[in-house]
PQR file of N, CA, C, O and H, with PARSE charges and radii, in Angstrom:
ATOM      1  N   MET A   1     206.362 234.129 222.481 -0.4000 1.5000
ATOM      2  CA  MET A   1     207.252 235.163 222.898 -0.0000 2.0000
ATOM      3  C   MET A   1     208.354 235.274 221.659  0.5500 1.7000
ATOM      4  O   MET A   1     208.597 234.243 221.033 -0.5500 1.4000
ATOM      5  N   ALA A   2     208.946 236.366 221.340 -0.4000 1.5000
ATOM      6  CA  ALA A   2     209.735 236.679 220.455 -0.0000 2.0000
ATOM      7  C   ALA A   2     211.253 236.283 220.994  0.5500 1.7000
ATOM      8  O   ALA A   2     211.584 236.302 222.180 -0.5500 1.4000
ATOM      9  H   ALA A   2     208.748 237.204 221.849  0.4000 1.0000
ATOM     10  N   LEU A   3     212.081 235.933 219.915 -0.4000 1.5000
ATOM     11  CA  LEU A   3     213.506 235.598 220.372 -0.0000 2.0000
ATOM     12  C   LEU A   3     214.287 236.899 220.110  0.5500 1.7000
ATOM     13  O   LEU A   3     214.255 237.515 219.045 -0.5500 1.4000
ATOM     14  H   LEU A   3     211.812 235.917 218.952  0.4000 1.0000
ATOM     15  N   VAL A   4     214.931 237.218 221.110 -0.4000 1.5000
ATOM     16  CA  VAL A   4     215.680 238.456 221.116 -0.0000 2.0000
ATOM     17  C   VAL A   4     217.047 238.213 221.136  0.5500 1.7000
ATOM     18  O   VAL A   4     217.494 237.532 222.059 -0.5500 1.4000
ATOM     19  H   VAL A   4     214.957 236.718 221.976  0.4000 1.0000
ATOM     20  N   ASP A   5     217.845 238.682 220.218 -0.4000 1.5000
ATOM     21  CA  ASP A   5     219.352 238.548 220.275 -0.0000 2.0000
ATOM     22  C   ASP A   5     219.879 239.303 221.406  0.5500 1.7000
ATOM     23  O   ASP A   5     219.301 240.318 221.793 -0.5500 1.4000
ATOM     24  H   ASP A   5     217.482 239.235 219.469  0.4000 1.0000
ATOM     25  N   GLU A   6     221.155 238.783 222.068 -0.4000 1.5000
ATOM     26  CA  GLU A   6     221.777 239.455 223.087 -0.0000 2.0000
ATOM     27  C   GLU A   6     222.254 240.920 222.714  0.5500 1.7000
ATOM     28  O   GLU A   6     222.286 241.816 223.557 -0.5500 1.4000
ATOM     29  H   GLU A   6     221.625 237.958 221.754  0.4000 1.0000
ATOM     30  N   ILE A   7     222.542 241.061 221.674 -0.4000 1.5000
ATOM     31  CA  ILE A   7     223.104 242.445 221.086 -0.0000 2.0000
ATOM     32  C   ILE A   7     222.001 243.393 221.153  0.5500 1.7000
ATOM     33  O   ILE A   7     222.280 244.567 221.398 -0.5500 1.4000
ATOM     34  H   ILE A   7     222.515 240.333 220.989  0.4000 1.0000
ATOM     35  N   MET A   8     220.656 243.016 220.951 -0.4000 1.5000
ATOM     36  CA  MET A   8     219.596 243.872 220.730 -0.0000 2.0000
ATOM     37  C   MET A   8     218.745 244.099 221.948  0.5500 1.7000
ATOM     38  O   MET A   8     217.680 244.710 221.863 -0.5500 1.4000
ATOM     39  H   MET A   8     220.429 242.062 220.751  0.4000 1.0000
ATOM     40  N   ARG A   9     219.289 243.523 223.293 -0.4000 1.5000
ATOM     41  CA  ARG A   9     218.381 243.526 224.342 -0.0000 2.0000
ATOM     42  C   ARG A   9     218.051 244.899 225.123  0.5500 1.7000
ATOM     43  O   ARG A   9     217.125 245.037 225.921 -0.5500 1.4000
ATOM     44  H   ARG A   9     220.154 243.027 223.362  0.4000 1.0000
ATOM     45  N   THR A  10     219.033 245.943 224.724 -0.4000 1.5000
ATOM     46  CA  THR A  10     218.620 247.171 225.372 -0.0000 2.0000
ATOM     47  C   THR A  10     217.957 248.222 224.449  0.5500 1.7000
ATOM     48  O   THR A  10     217.736 249.359 224.866 -0.5500 1.4000
ATOM     49  H   THR A  10     219.786 245.831 224.076  0.4000 1.0000
ATOM     50  N   GLU A  11     217.605 247.787 223.049 -0.4000 1.5000
ATOM     51  CA  GLU A  11     217.069 248.755 222.327 -0.0000 2.0000
ATOM     52  C   GLU A  11     215.675 248.895 222.596  0.5500 1.7000
ATOM     53  O   GLU A  11     214.952 247.954 222.923 -0.5500 1.4000
ATOM     54  H   GLU A  11     217.784 246.864 222.710  0.4000 1.0000
ATOM     55  N   GLY A  12     215.288 250.126 222.448 -0.4000 1.5000
ATOM     56  CA  GLY A  12     213.895 250.532 222.917 -0.0000 2.0000
ATOM     57  C   GLY A  12     213.679 250.463 224.475  0.5500 1.7000
ATOM     58  O   GLY A  12     212.511 250.588 224.842 -0.5500 1.4000
ATOM     59  H   GLY A  12     215.875 250.890 222.182  0.4000 1.0000
ATOM     60  N   THR A  13     214.357 250.336 225.159 -0.4000 1.5000
ATOM     61  CA  THR A  13     214.146 250.409 226.590 -0.0000 2.0000
ATOM     62  C   THR A  13     214.289 251.733 227.207  0.5500 1.7000
ATOM     63  O   THR A  13     213.969 251.839 228.391 -0.5500 1.4000
ATOM     64  H   THR A  13     215.306 250.234 224.861  0.4000 1.0000
ATOM     65  N   GLY A  14     214.736 252.782 226.556 -0.4000 1.5000
ATOM     66  CA  GLY A  14     214.734 254.024 227.176 -0.0000 2.0000
ATOM     67  C   GLY A  14     216.050 254.255 227.814  0.5500 1.7000
ATOM     68  O   GLY A  14     216.148 255.260 228.517 -0.5500 1.4000
ATOM     69  H   GLY A  14     214.997 252.696 225.594  0.4000 1.0000
ATOM     70  N   ILE A  15     217.148 253.426 227.666 -0.4000 1.5000
ATOM     71  CA  ILE A  15     218.342 253.656 228.231 -0.0000 2.0000
ATOM     72  C   ILE A  15     219.182 254.488 227.385  0.5500 1.7000
ATOM     73  O   ILE A  15     219.446 254.090 226.251 -0.5500 1.4000
ATOM     74  H   ILE A  15     217.069 252.609 227.094  0.4000 1.0000
ATOM     75  N   PRO A  16     219.706 255.782 227.876 -0.5600 1.5000
ATOM     76  CA  PRO A  16     220.444 256.544 227.066  0.2800 2.0000
ATOM     77  C   PRO A  16     221.689 255.856 226.530  0.5500 1.7000
ATOM     78  O   PRO A  16     222.379 255.130 227.247 -0.5500 1.4000
ATOM     79  N   PHE A  17     221.948 256.088 225.312 -0.4000 1.5000
ATOM     80  CA  PHE A  17     223.166 255.610 224.509 -0.0000 2.0000
ATOM     81  C   PHE A  17     223.282 254.012 224.519  0.5500 1.7000
ATOM     82  O   PHE A  17     224.266 253.418 224.078 -0.5500 1.4000
ATOM     83  H   PHE A  17     221.388 256.677 224.729  0.4000 1.0000
ATOM     84  N   GLY A  18     222.101 253.358 225.106 -0.4000 1.5000
ATOM     85  CA  GLY A  18     222.245 251.784 225.048 -0.0000 2.0000
ATOM     86  C   GLY A  18     223.229 251.360 226.061  0.5500 1.7000
ATOM     87  O   GLY A  18     223.980 250.406 225.852 -0.5500 1.4000
ATOM     88  H   GLY A  18     221.302 253.840 225.464  0.4000 1.0000
ATOM     89  N   LEU A  19     223.246 252.104 227.250 -0.4000 1.5000
ATOM     90  CA  LEU A  19     224.351 251.750 228.233 -0.0000 2.0000
ATOM     91  C   LEU A  19     223.557 250.932 229.219  0.5500 1.7000
ATOM     92  O   LEU A  19     222.781 251.457 230.017 -0.5500 1.4000
ATOM     93  H   LEU A  19     222.637 252.879 227.420  0.4000 1.0000
ATOM     94  N   SER A  20     223.790 249.500 229.138 -0.4000 1.5000
ATOM     95  CA  SER A  20     223.239 248.636 230.039 -0.0000 2.0000
ATOM     96  C   SER A  20     224.067 248.418 231.236  0.5500 1.7000
ATOM     97  O   SER A  20     223.596 247.676 232.098 -0.5500 1.4000
ATOM     98  H   SER A  20     224.421 249.073 228.490  0.4000 1.0000
ATOM     99  N   ASN A  21     225.137 248.905 231.417 -0.4000 1.5000
ATOM    100  CA  ASN A  21     225.996 248.971 232.699 -0.0000 2.0000
ATOM    101  C   ASN A  21     226.389 250.417 233.048  0.5500 1.7000
ATOM    102  O   ASN A  21     226.545 251.267 232.171 -0.5500 1.4000
ATOM    103  H   ASN A  21     225.520 249.508 230.717  0.4000 1.0000
ATOM    104  N   ASN A  22     226.531 250.646 234.251 -0.4000 1.5000
ATOM    105  CA  ASN A  22     226.943 251.880 234.673 -0.0000 2.0000
ATOM    106  C   ASN A  22     228.368 252.203 234.332  0.5500 1.7000
ATOM    107  O   ASN A  22     228.731 253.368 234.172 -0.5500 1.4000
ATOM    108  H   ASN A  22     226.404 249.956 234.963  0.4000 1.0000
ATOM    109  N   LEU A  23     229.339 250.969 234.199 -0.4000 1.5000
ATOM    110  CA  LEU A  23     230.586 251.138 234.010 -0.0000 2.0000
ATOM    111  C   LEU A  23     230.843 251.719 232.565  0.5500 1.7000
ATOM    112  O   LEU A  23     231.759 252.516 232.366 -0.5500 1.4000
ATOM    113  H   LEU A  23     229.044 250.023 234.329  0.4000 1.0000
ATOM    114  N   LEU A  24     230.070 251.324 231.650 -0.4000 1.5000
ATOM    115  CA  LEU A  24     230.139 251.901 230.390 -0.0000 2.0000
ATOM    116  C   LEU A  24     229.993 253.377 230.270  0.5500 1.7000
ATOM    117  O   LEU A  24     230.712 254.047 229.528 -0.5500 1.4000
ATOM    118  H   LEU A  24     229.326 250.676 231.812  0.4000 1.0000
ATOM    119  N   GLY A  25     229.020 253.886 231.038 -0.4000 1.5000
ATOM    120  CA  GLY A  25     228.880 255.244 231.086 -0.0000 2.0000
ATOM    121  C   GLY A  25     230.047 256.117 231.690  0.5500 1.7000
ATOM    122  O   GLY A  25     230.263 257.276 231.335 -0.5500 1.4000
ATOM    123  H   GLY A  25     228.436 253.343 231.641  0.4000 1.0000
ATOM    124  N   TRP A  26     230.768 255.444 232.631 -0.4000 1.5000
ATOM    125  CA  TRP A  26     231.919 255.940 233.271 -0.0000 2.0000
ATOM    126  C   TRP A  26     232.997 255.958 232.244  0.5500 1.7000
ATOM    127  O   TRP A  26     233.617 256.989 231.985 -0.5500 1.4000
ATOM    128  H   TRP A  26     230.592 254.503 232.920  0.4000 1.0000
ATOM    129  N   ILE A  27     233.231 254.755 231.629 -0.4000 1.5000
ATOM    130  CA  ILE A  27     234.250 254.826 230.528 -0.0000 2.0000
ATOM    131  C   ILE A  27     234.061 255.874 229.402  0.5500 1.7000
ATOM    132  O   ILE A  27     234.970 256.570 228.947 -0.5500 1.4000
ATOM    133  H   ILE A  27     232.727 253.917 231.840  0.4000 1.0000
ATOM    134  N   LEU A  28     232.743 255.898 229.003 -0.4000 1.5000
ATOM    135  CA  LEU A  28     232.593 257.122 227.884 -0.0000 2.0000
ATOM    136  C   LEU A  28     232.859 258.413 228.433  0.5500 1.7000
ATOM    137  O   LEU A  28     233.520 259.236 227.798 -0.5500 1.4000
ATOM    138  H   LEU A  28     232.005 255.332 229.372  0.4000 1.0000
ATOM    139  N   PHE A  29     232.328 258.682 229.725 -0.4000 1.5000
ATOM    140  CA  PHE A  29     232.799 260.070 230.234 -0.0000 2.0000
ATOM    141  C   PHE A  29     234.238 260.252 230.388  0.5500 1.7000
ATOM    142  O   PHE A  29     234.727 261.373 230.245 -0.5500 1.4000
ATOM    143  H   PHE A  29     231.792 258.014 230.240  0.4000 1.0000
ATOM    144  N   GLY A  30     235.046 259.102 230.705 -0.4000 1.5000
ATOM    145  CA  GLY A  30     236.474 259.319 230.921 -0.0000 2.0000
ATOM    146  C   GLY A  30     237.009 259.548 229.696  0.5500 1.7000
ATOM    147  O   GLY A  30     237.927 260.368 229.687 -0.5500 1.4000
ATOM    148  H   GLY A  30     234.648 258.191 230.821  0.4000 1.0000
ATOM    149  N   VAL A  31     236.646 258.974 228.471 -0.4000 1.5000
ATOM    150  CA  VAL A  31     237.335 259.053 227.165 -0.0000 2.0000
ATOM    151  C   VAL A  31     236.987 260.612 226.763  0.5500 1.7000
ATOM    152  O   VAL A  31     237.862 261.295 226.230 -0.5500 1.4000
ATOM    153  H   VAL A  31     235.900 258.308 228.477  0.4000 1.0000
ATOM    154  N   PHE A  32     235.909 261.058 226.990 -0.4000 1.5000
ATOM    155  CA  PHE A  32     235.457 262.416 226.575 -0.0000 2.0000
ATOM    156  C   PHE A  32     236.355 263.229 227.445  0.5500 1.7000
ATOM    157  O   PHE A  32     236.836 264.197 226.854 -0.5500 1.4000
ATOM    158  H   PHE A  32     235.198 260.503 227.423  0.4000 1.0000
ATOM    159  N   ASP A  33     236.714 263.090 228.716 -0.4000 1.5000
ATOM    160  CA  ASP A  33     237.319 263.957 229.511 -0.0000 2.0000
ATOM    161  C   ASP A  33     238.810 264.106 229.302  0.5500 1.7000
ATOM    162  O   ASP A  33     239.435 265.153 229.466 -0.5500 1.4000
ATOM    163  H   ASP A  33     236.323 262.304 229.196  0.4000 1.0000
ATOM    164  N   LEU A  34     239.365 262.816 228.881 -0.4000 1.5000
ATOM    165  CA  LEU A  34     240.684 262.694 228.403 -0.0000 2.0000
ATOM    166  C   LEU A  34     240.950 263.463 227.172  0.5500 1.7000
ATOM    167  O   LEU A  34     242.002 264.096 227.076 -0.5500 1.4000
ATOM    168  H   LEU A  34     238.858 261.965 228.748  0.4000 1.0000
ATOM    169  N   ILE A  35     240.087 263.456 226.238 -0.4000 1.5000
ATOM    170  CA  ILE A  35     240.070 264.238 225.046 -0.0000 2.0000
ATOM    171  C   ILE A  35     240.066 265.804 225.264  0.5500 1.7000
ATOM    172  O   ILE A  35     240.850 266.591 224.732 -0.5500 1.4000
ATOM    173  H   ILE A  35     239.233 262.942 226.316  0.4000 1.0000
ATOM    174  N   TRP A  36     239.189 266.072 226.018 -0.4000 1.5000
ATOM    175  CA  TRP A  36     238.941 267.566 226.454 -0.0000 2.0000
ATOM    176  C   TRP A  36     240.284 268.103 227.201  0.5500 1.7000
ATOM    177  O   TRP A  36     240.783 269.185 226.889 -0.5500 1.4000
ATOM    178  H   TRP A  36     238.553 265.432 226.450  0.4000 1.0000
ATOM    179  N   ASP A  37     240.752 267.383 228.067 -0.4000 1.5000
ATOM    180  CA  ASP A  37     242.022 267.701 228.769 -0.0000 2.0000
ATOM    181  C   ASP A  37     243.283 267.822 227.916  0.5500 1.7000
ATOM    182  O   ASP A  37     244.124 268.698 228.118 -0.5500 1.4000
ATOM    183  H   ASP A  37     240.347 266.505 228.320  0.4000 1.0000
ATOM    184  N   LEU A  38     243.371 266.949 227.002 -0.4000 1.5000
ATOM    185  CA  LEU A  38     244.391 266.914 226.059 -0.0000 2.0000
ATOM    186  C   LEU A  38     244.275 268.022 225.047  0.5500 1.7000
ATOM    187  O   LEU A  38     245.313 268.452 224.544 -0.5500 1.4000
ATOM    188  H   LEU A  38     242.688 266.237 226.838  0.4000 1.0000
ATOM    189  N   TYR A  39     242.976 268.582 224.663 -0.4000 1.5000
ATOM    190  CA  TYR A  39     242.683 269.774 223.743 -0.0000 2.0000
ATOM    191  C   TYR A  39     243.237 271.014 224.581  0.5500 1.7000
ATOM    192  O   TYR A  39     243.996 271.839 224.074 -0.5500 1.4000
ATOM    193  H   TYR A  39     242.133 268.233 225.071  0.4000 1.0000
ATOM    194  N   THR A  40     242.782 271.083 225.956 -0.4000 1.5000
ATOM    195  CA  THR A  40     243.043 272.227 226.709 -0.0000 2.0000
ATOM    196  C   THR A  40     244.458 272.471 226.889  0.5500 1.7000
ATOM    197  O   THR A  40     244.891 273.622 226.823 -0.5500 1.4000
ATOM    198  H   THR A  40     242.165 270.412 226.368  0.4000 1.0000
ATOM    199  N   VAL A  41     245.293 271.377 227.134 -0.4000 1.5000
ATOM    200  CA  VAL A  41     246.751 271.501 227.297 -0.0000 2.0000
ATOM    201  C   VAL A  41     247.401 271.992 226.063  0.5500 1.7000
ATOM    202  O   VAL A  41     248.255 272.878 226.048 -0.5500 1.4000
ATOM    203  H   VAL A  41     244.942 270.442 227.187  0.4000 1.0000
ATOM    204  N   TYR A  42     246.926 271.335 224.980 -0.4000 1.5000
ATOM    205  CA  TYR A  42     247.549 271.670 223.636 -0.0000 2.0000
ATOM    206  C   TYR A  42     247.207 273.220 223.242  0.5500 1.7000
ATOM    207  O   TYR A  42     248.068 273.953 222.756 -0.5500 1.4000
ATOM    208  H   TYR A  42     246.232 270.615 224.992  0.4000 1.0000
ATOM    209  N   THR A  43     245.912 273.635 223.489 -0.4000 1.5000
ATOM    210  CA  THR A  43     245.742 274.945 223.086 -0.0000 2.0000
ATOM    211  C   THR A  43     246.340 276.005 224.160  0.5500 1.7000
ATOM    212  O   THR A  43     246.467 277.185 223.833 -0.5500 1.4000
ATOM    213  H   THR A  43     245.212 273.039 223.884  0.4000 1.0000
ATOM    214  N   SER A  44     246.688 275.568 225.395 -0.4000 1.5000
ATOM    215  CA  SER A  44     247.272 276.705 226.238 -0.0000 2.0000
ATOM    216  C   SER A  44     248.690 276.904 225.821  0.5500 1.7000
ATOM    217  O   SER A  44     249.252 277.874 226.329 -0.5500 1.4000
ATOM    218  H   SER A  44     246.586 274.609 225.661  0.4000 1.0000
ATOM    219  N   GLY A  45     249.324 276.223 225.052 -0.4000 1.5000
ATOM    220  CA  GLY A  45     250.596 276.260 224.692 -0.0000 2.0000
ATOM    221  C   GLY A  45     250.714 277.024 223.258  0.5500 1.7000
ATOM    222  O   GLY A  45     251.820 277.249 222.767 -0.5500 1.4000
ATOM    223  H   GLY A  45     248.868 275.434 224.639  0.4000 1.0000
ATOM    224  N   LEU A  46     249.625 277.369 222.685 -0.4000 1.5000
ATOM    225  CA  LEU A  46     249.778 278.029 221.442 -0.0000 2.0000
ATOM    226  C   LEU A  46     249.945 279.538 221.564  0.5500 1.7000
ATOM    227  O   LEU A  46     249.560 280.181 222.541 -0.5500 1.4000
ATOM    228  H   LEU A  46     248.726 277.186 223.084  0.4000 1.0000
ATOM    229  N   ASP A  47     250.581 280.078 220.442 -0.4000 1.5000
ATOM    230  CA  ASP A  47     250.844 281.560 220.571 -0.0000 2.0000
ATOM    231  C   ASP A  47     249.406 282.334 220.430  0.5500 1.7000
ATOM    232  O   ASP A  47     248.465 281.848 219.804 -0.5500 1.4000
ATOM    233  H   ASP A  47     250.894 279.556 219.648  0.4000 1.0000
ATOM    234  N   GLU A  48     249.366 283.443 221.010 -0.4000 1.5000
ATOM    235  CA  GLU A  48     248.073 284.128 220.834 -0.0000 2.0000
ATOM    236  C   GLU A  48     248.345 285.493 220.238  0.5500 1.7000
ATOM    237  O   GLU A  48     247.874 286.527 220.711 -0.5500 1.4000
ATOM    238  H   GLU A  48     250.131 283.838 221.518  0.4000 1.0000
ATOM    239  N   ASP A  49     249.233 285.435 219.033 -0.4000 1.5000
ATOM    240  CA  ASP A  49     249.507 286.500 218.374 -0.0000 2.0000
ATOM    241  C   ASP A  49     248.354 286.891 217.450  0.5500 1.7000
ATOM    242  O   ASP A  49     247.561 286.078 216.976 -0.5500 1.4000
ATOM    243  H   ASP A  49     249.616 284.595 218.649  0.4000 1.0000
ATOM    244  N   ASP A  50     248.331 288.210 217.237 -0.4000 1.5000
ATOM    245  CA  ASP A  50     247.151 288.661 216.206 -0.0000 2.0000
ATOM    246  C   ASP A  50     247.308 288.018 214.877  0.5500 1.7000
ATOM    247  O   ASP A  50     246.285 287.782 214.233 -0.5500 1.4000
ATOM    248  H   ASP A  50     248.975 288.872 217.622  0.4000 1.0000
ATOM    249  N   GLU A  51     248.531 287.691 214.367 -0.4000 1.5000
ATOM    250  CA  GLU A  51     248.971 287.342 213.128 -0.0000 2.0000
ATOM    251  C   GLU A  51     248.850 285.775 213.070  0.5500 1.7000
ATOM    252  O   GLU A  51     249.092 285.179 212.021 -0.5500 1.4000
ATOM    253  H   GLU A  51     249.362 287.882 214.890  0.4000 1.0000
ATOM    254  N   TYR A  52     248.518 285.200 214.077 -0.4000 1.5000
ATOM    255  CA  TYR A  52     248.345 283.712 214.052 -0.0000 2.0000
ATOM    256  C   TYR A  52     247.128 283.159 213.766  0.5500 1.7000
ATOM    257  O   TYR A  52     246.146 283.644 214.330 -0.5500 1.4000
ATOM    258  H   TYR A  52     248.321 285.684 214.930  0.4000 1.0000
ATOM    259  N   GLY A  53     246.974 282.168 212.944 -0.4000 1.5000
ATOM    260  CA  GLY A  53     245.551 281.681 212.621 -0.0000 2.0000
ATOM    261  C   GLY A  53     245.356 281.767 211.083  0.5500 1.7000
ATOM    262  O   GLY A  53     246.290 281.624 210.293 -0.5500 1.4000
ATOM    263  H   GLY A  53     247.772 281.775 212.486  0.4000 1.0000
ATOM    264  N   LEU A  54     244.020 282.022 210.704 -0.4000 1.5000
ATOM    265  CA  LEU A  54     243.894 281.975 209.346 -0.0000 2.0000
ATOM    266  C   LEU A  54     243.820 283.338 208.800  0.5500 1.7000
ATOM    267  O   LEU A  54     243.372 284.292 209.437 -0.5500 1.4000
ATOM    268  H   LEU A  54     243.261 282.138 211.346  0.4000 1.0000
ATOM    269  N   SER A  55     244.268 283.398 207.618 -0.4000 1.5000
ATOM    270  CA  SER A  55     244.421 284.639 206.914 -0.0000 2.0000
ATOM    271  C   SER A  55     243.855 284.596 205.504  0.5500 1.7000
ATOM    272  O   SER A  55     244.034 283.567 204.852 -0.5500 1.4000
ATOM    273  H   SER A  55     244.633 282.623 207.101  0.4000 1.0000
ATOM    274  N   LEU A  56     243.152 285.671 204.939 -0.4000 1.5000
ATOM    275  CA  LEU A  56     242.830 285.623 203.672 -0.0000 2.0000
ATOM    276  C   LEU A  56     243.946 286.121 202.659  0.5500 1.7000
ATOM    277  O   LEU A  56     243.730 286.110 201.447 -0.5500 1.4000
ATOM    278  H   LEU A  56     243.007 286.507 205.468  0.4000 1.0000
TER
END
């Protein structure tokens, strides 16, 4: 038998993103959702003027 380190135990098992626990998936989703929500709130407060943004 091969000796497998605790860190490497989910490698090659087909688990997406190496998530060995469902809680880790919810944390990953929660962080993504928090960043998306903050971005949405920030962009909703920006001016929508034609002169706003990049110009040459």
